[in-house]
N, C-alpha and C positions, 0 to 999 in steps of 0.2 A: 504493500499499499503505500509505504513511504516514497519509493522510487517514483510510483505514478504521480503522487501529490508534487513531488519536486519538478517532474516533467511539465505539469500544468503550470506551475509557478513560473518556470523558466520561460515557457511560451508567453505568458501574459506579460513578463518583463520585456521580452523582445518586441511584442506588440507595442508596448508603450514607447519603446525607444524608436521604433519606426515611425509611429505617429509624431513623435516630438522632431524627428529629422524632417519629415514631410512639412510640418508646421514651420519650421526654421526656413526651409528652401522656399516656401510659399511666401514668407514674409519678405525674403530677399528679392524674389522674382516679381512680386506684385507691382511695385513701382514702374518697372520696365514694361510690363504688360499694359498697364494703364497708358503709359507714354506711347506704346506702339498703336493702341486703339485709337487715342486722340490724333496721332499722326495720320492714320488711316482716315479718320473723319475729316481732317483738314484737307487731305489730298482729294477725297471725294467731293466735298463741297466746293473747292476750287475748280475742280474739272466740270461740275454742273454748271457754275457760273460762266465758264468760259464757253460751254456749249450753248447756253441760253443767249449769250451776246452774239454768237455766231448765228443762232436762230433768228434773232431780232434782225440782222442784217439781211438774212435771206427773205424774210418776210418783207422787209421794205423793198427789196429787189423784185420779188414776184408780185407784190400788191401795187407796185408803182405808187408808193406812198410813204410818208414819214412813218417811222415806228419810234416810239419813246420808251427808253428803258428807264424805269424808275427805282431808286433804292429807297427802302422805307426804314425810318428809325422807330425801333419798337423795343419794349422791355421783353425779358424772358421770364414771363410769369410762371411757367412750368417748374423752373429751377429756382424760384424765389428771388429773382434778380430784377428788382424794380427799375434800375438804371437803364435808360434807353440807349441802344446802340443800333448801328444799321445791320439788321439781321434778316431782312428779306428783300425780294425784289419782284417786279411785275412788268410785263410788256403791254403797251397801249398803241392804238392806231386810230386814225380818224374814222369815223363812220360816215353814213350817207349825208348827214346834216352838218358835217364838219366838226364834230365834237370828238375828243379823246376818249375812247372806250377800251376796256381791257380786252386782250386777245388770249391771255393766259391767266391761270389762277395765280394768286399770290404764293410765291415759293419762299419758305422759311429756311434759313440757313441753320443746320442742326448745331445745338449747343455741344461743347463750349466755344464753337467757332463763330466769328463775327467780323464785320469789315471795321477795320481801324480807320476812324474818320480823319485823324490828324495825319496820317501817312498816305491817305489815298487822294490822288488829285482828281479823280473823277467825282468824288464827293465835294471836296472843297471848291472845285472850279467848274462844276457842271452847269449846263446852260439852262436846265429847268428846275424849278423849285416850286414848293407850296404844301398844301394839306390835301389828304384824300382818305375817304372813309374806308377801313378795313376791319376785318374781324379780329378781336384780340380778347382773349379770356372770355370768349363766348358772347360778346356783345360788340356792337359797331362803334368804333371810335375814329375820330380824325387823327391821322398820324402825318408827321412831317416826312417829306420826301425830297430827294434830289435826283437829277438825272440829266439825260442828253438824248439826242436823236440821231438815228440812221436815216439818211436820205434815200430816195429812190434810186440813185446811182451807186448806192453801197457805201458812200463816204458818211462822214458824221458832220454834226453842226458845231464841233469843237475846233478851236483854232489851234495853231501850232504852238508848242511850248519851247521857245528857243532855249530856255534855261534848262531844260530837261531833254533835249533831243527829240523834241516834236512827238512825244508819246505821252499817253495818259494811262493811269493804272489804278487799280484797287488793291489793297493789301489785306489778306485774310489772316487773322491770328487766332489764338485760342486761349481763353482764360482771362479773368479780369485784371490779372497782373500785367497784362500788355496793353494797358490804356495809354502809355505815354506816346512820346514822338520817336523813339528809338526802336529800330528792329530787334525782335527777339530771336533766339536761336532757331526757331521753327515757325515758317510763315510760308504763304503762297500768294505770289504776285501774278495777276491777270493784267495784261498790257494790251492797249488799244492804239492802233495807228489812225489818226484822226482823218487821214486823206483817203485811205482806200479801205478802212473799216476792218483791217486784219487784226485778228486777235491771237495773242500768244501768251504763254505762261513762264513763269520763272519759279524754281524752288532752290533753296540753299543747299 
């Protein structure tokens, strides 16, 4: 009986050791896993924005009409962040009576990613601005937007930027620690040529 009991006790000790080792490994690996997941989200949202800018240009070309690309400033209520950042965007086009109406749904950037206003020339120097009613927290509210237009020939209504190589861009970052005007280690830049509407991206 004693050898049998010792065997059981030894197995239990082994199990506890294995569980402890796994716990330590998870504690070490968890920050890296979360970092990888956030980096994946940043890449995905940056790629989505690039694709929608390309779509806006295509709509302007095929519809022979101006298409306005609007960036909306909103809070992230789902994650209890009440401070408004540029977290969504939407495409608009002139209807038959000459009014701007949406041609896509409002697309929200997945948290913790958002557009850094201070580092994005398309936000600070956009040609369109105002307020528009959107759905936030289950209710209709007016939110501030800034944007620009693609013209029927595929160009934009943005002027050249001699101080920055005639390009315009938005910078996507993640986390509220990146609210300043300096680039973090991880970011995603979507760049726009104002003359031909070509969209490109840059990652560090």
